C-alpha positions as CSV (number, residue, x, y, z in Angstrom):
1,F,59.5,183.1,53.6
2,F,56.2,181.7,54.9
3,A,57.0,178.2,53.6
4,L,60.4,178.3,55.5
5,L,58.7,179.6,58.6
6,I,56.1,176.8,58.5
7,L,58.8,174.1,57.9
8,S,60.9,175.5,60.7
9,G,58.0,175.5,63.1
10,F,57.1,171.9,62.1
11,N,60.7,170.8,62.7
12,V,60.9,172.4,66.1
13,F,57.5,170.9,67.0
14,S,58.6,167.4,65.9
15,Q,61.8,167.6,67.9
16,S,60.0,168.8,71.1
17,K,57.2,166.2,70.9
18,I,59.0,163.1,69.7
19,K,61.9,161.9,71.8
20,C,63.7,158.8,70.5
21,D,67.0,158.4,72.4
22,L,68.0,154.8,72.0
23,I,69.2,154.3,75.6
24,E,66.0,155.9,77.0
25,V,63.7,153.9,74.8
26,S,65.6,150.7,75.6
27,S,65.2,151.4,79.3
28,I,61.4,151.9,78.9
29,A,61.1,148.7,76.9
30,F,62.9,146.6,79.4
31,N,60.8,148.1,82.3
32,K,57.4,147.9,80.7
33,N,57.5,145.4,77.8
34,P,55.1,142.6,78.9
35,A,56.9,139.9,76.9
36,I,60.2,140.6,78.6
37,K,58.6,140.9,82.1
38,S,56.7,137.7,81.6
39,S,59.8,135.7,80.5
40,Y,61.7,137.1,83.5
41,Y,58.9,136.0,85.9
42,S,58.9,132.5,84.4
43,V,62.6,132.2,85.2
44,Q,61.9,133.3,88.8
45,D,59.1,130.8,89.0
46,A,61.4,128.0,87.9
47,E,64.0,129.0,90.4
48,A,61.4,129.0,93.2
49,N,60.3,125.5,92.1
50,L,63.9,124.3,92.4
51,Q,64.0,125.6,96.0
52,V,60.8,123.6,96.7
53,Q,62.4,120.4,95.4
54,K,65.5,121.0,97.4
55,S,63.5,121.5,100.6
56,A,62.6,117.8,100.5
57,F,66.2,117.2,101.8
58,D,66.0,119.7,104.6
59,F,65.9,118.7,108.3
60,N,62.3,118.3,109.5
61,L,61.6,118.9,113.1
62,N,58.2,117.9,114.6
63,S,56.9,117.9,118.1
64,V,53.6,117.0,119.8
65,L,52.4,118.1,123.3
66,S,49.1,116.9,124.7
67,Y,47.3,116.7,128.0
68,E,44.2,114.6,128.8
69,N,41.9,114.5,131.8
70,S,39.3,111.8,131.9
71,K,36.7,110.3,134.1
72,Y,35.2,106.8,133.9
73,N,32.2,105.7,135.9
74,L,32.6,102.2,137.2
75,F,29.9,99.6,137.2
76,N,28.4,98.6,140.5
77,A,30.0,95.1,140.2
78,D,33.5,96.5,139.5
79,P,35.8,95.4,142.4
80,R,37.7,98.7,142.2
81,N,34.7,100.4,143.9
82,L,36.1,99.2,147.2
83,Y,39.0,101.7,146.8
84,I,37.5,104.5,144.8
85,N,34.1,106.3,144.8
86,Q,32.3,105.0,141.7
87,S,34.5,106.9,139.2
88,L,38.0,106.4,138.0
89,K,39.8,109.7,137.3
90,S,43.0,109.8,135.4
91,N,45.4,112.4,133.9
92,S,47.9,111.9,131.1
93,F,50.6,114.1,129.7
94,D,52.5,113.3,126.5
95,F,55.4,115.0,124.8
96,S,57.3,113.8,121.7
97,A,59.9,115.4,119.4
98,G,61.5,114.0,116.3
99,L,64.1,115.0,113.8
100,Q,64.0,113.6,110.2
101,K,66.4,113.9,107.4
102,K,66.0,112.6,103.8
103,F,69.2,112.0,101.8
104,R,69.7,112.3,98.1
105,S,70.5,108.6,98.1
106,S,66.9,107.9,99.2
107,Q,67.7,106.8,102.7
108,I,65.6,108.4,105.5
109,A,67.0,108.8,109.0
110,E,64.8,109.7,111.9
111,L,65.5,110.2,115.6
112,S,62.6,110.7,118.1
113,V,62.1,111.0,121.8
114,K,58.8,110.5,123.6
115,Y,57.9,111.2,127.2
116,L,54.6,110.0,128.9
117,Y,53.3,110.7,132.3
118,N,50.0,109.4,133.7
119,N,48.3,108.9,137.0
120,S,44.9,108.0,138.5
121,N,43.0,107.9,141.7
122,Y,43.2,104.1,141.8
123,P,45.7,103.5,144.7
124,F,47.2,100.3,143.3
125,N,49.8,100.0,140.5
126,S,50.0,97.4,137.8
127,F,51.8,95.0,140.3
128,N,48.9,95.3,142.8
129,E,51.2,97.3,145.1
130,F,49.5,100.0,147.2
131,V,51.1,103.3,146.2
132,G,48.2,105.7,146.9
133,P,46.0,107.7,144.6
134,F,47.4,109.8,141.8
135,Y,50.8,108.2,142.0
136,G,52.6,109.2,138.7
137,N,54.0,106.8,136.2
138,H,56.8,108.1,134.0
139,T,57.8,106.5,130.7
140,T,60.5,107.6,128.2
141,L,61.0,106.2,124.8
142,T,63.9,106.8,122.4
143,N,63.8,105.6,118.8
144,F,66.3,105.8,115.9
145,S,65.4,104.5,112.5
146,L,67.1,104.3,109.1
147,T,64.9,103.5,106.1
148,Q,66.4,102.1,102.9
149,P,64.1,101.5,99.8
150,L,64.5,98.1,98.3
151,L,62.7,98.4,95.0
152,R,63.2,100.7,92.0
153,G,67.0,100.4,92.2
154,R,66.9,100.9,96.0
155,G,65.7,104.5,95.4
156,K,68.8,105.6,93.4
157,G,67.9,108.7,91.3
158,I,64.3,108.6,92.4
159,A,64.7,111.1,95.2
160,T,66.5,113.7,93.1
161,V,64.4,113.4,89.9
162,G,62.2,116.4,90.9
163,E,65.3,118.5,91.6
164,K,66.8,117.5,88.2
165,V,63.6,118.4,86.4
166,A,63.5,121.7,88.1
167,K,67.0,122.5,87.0
168,L,66.0,121.7,83.4
169,Y,63.1,124.0,83.7
170,I,65.4,126.8,84.8
171,D,67.6,126.2,81.8
172,R,64.6,126.2,79.4
173,N,63.1,129.3,80.8
174,S,66.5,131.1,80.9
175,Y,67.0,130.3,77.2
176,N,63.4,131.5,76.4
177,N,64.2,134.6,78.4
178,E,67.3,135.3,76.4
179,F,65.5,134.6,73.1
180,T,62.7,137.0,74.1
181,N,65.1,139.7,75.1
182,S,67.1,139.3,71.9
183,Y,64.0,139.4,69.8
184,E,62.7,142.5,71.5
185,I,66.1,144.2,71.2
186,L,66.1,143.4,67.5
187,Q,62.6,144.9,67.0
188,L,63.6,147.9,69.1
189,G,66.8,148.4,67.0
190,L,64.9,148.1,63.7
191,A,62.2,150.5,64.9
192,Y,64.8,153.0,66.1
193,W,66.9,153.0,63.0
194,N,63.8,153.1,60.8
195,Y,62.7,156.2,62.8
196,Y,66.2,157.7,62.6
197,T,66.6,157.3,58.9
198,T,63.1,158.7,58.3
199,Y,63.8,161.6,60.5
200,K,67.1,162.3,58.6
201,S,65.3,161.9,55.3
202,L,63.0,164.7,56.4
203,D,65.9,166.9,57.1
204,I,67.3,166.1,53.6
205,Y,63.9,166.9,52.0
206,I,63.8,170.2,53.8
207,Q,67.3,171.0,52.7
208,N,66.5,170.1,49.1
209,E,63.4,172.2,49.2
210,N,65.4,175.1,50.6
């Protein structure tokens, strides 16, 4: 009677302390197994690298805005002293904007616009015409360029080599991730069925003893 009572108590204690549901254990393994998480992050890292390589073919917009105020003291022998008081003061304002696009065929197209404005207290312009002090001069420049590489097969395949390599890294890491997951699932299954058969064997031993 006491032997049966001890065995029954041990059986209840084992069932209450050791839980081995295959679905629950699998969920814990996939959420906390470092090998599985590491292989998953390696796939994400490879995908992020592909996005970086693709970004080389995005539109690039750049702009520059600058303002400059300067003062230049003239020498005593400078003839401009007849029209200004010992110092030449000037202001300049520059603004430029450009749009660049790199194609997978290696060509690079760029469109840019530049605006310049400057004035000074010298009352004559570049043609020696009297226009008065701080008379503004406006200049606008527009440029379009198309660059075609001439060497290395005129750039064919060179521009996309980083993108192709990144895709291969994604495939490699994906296969490694599948292998890691499969291996961990195999180990989990073996451990589970080993535990299950051992647990059932204990029941059989108890029944035989009874």
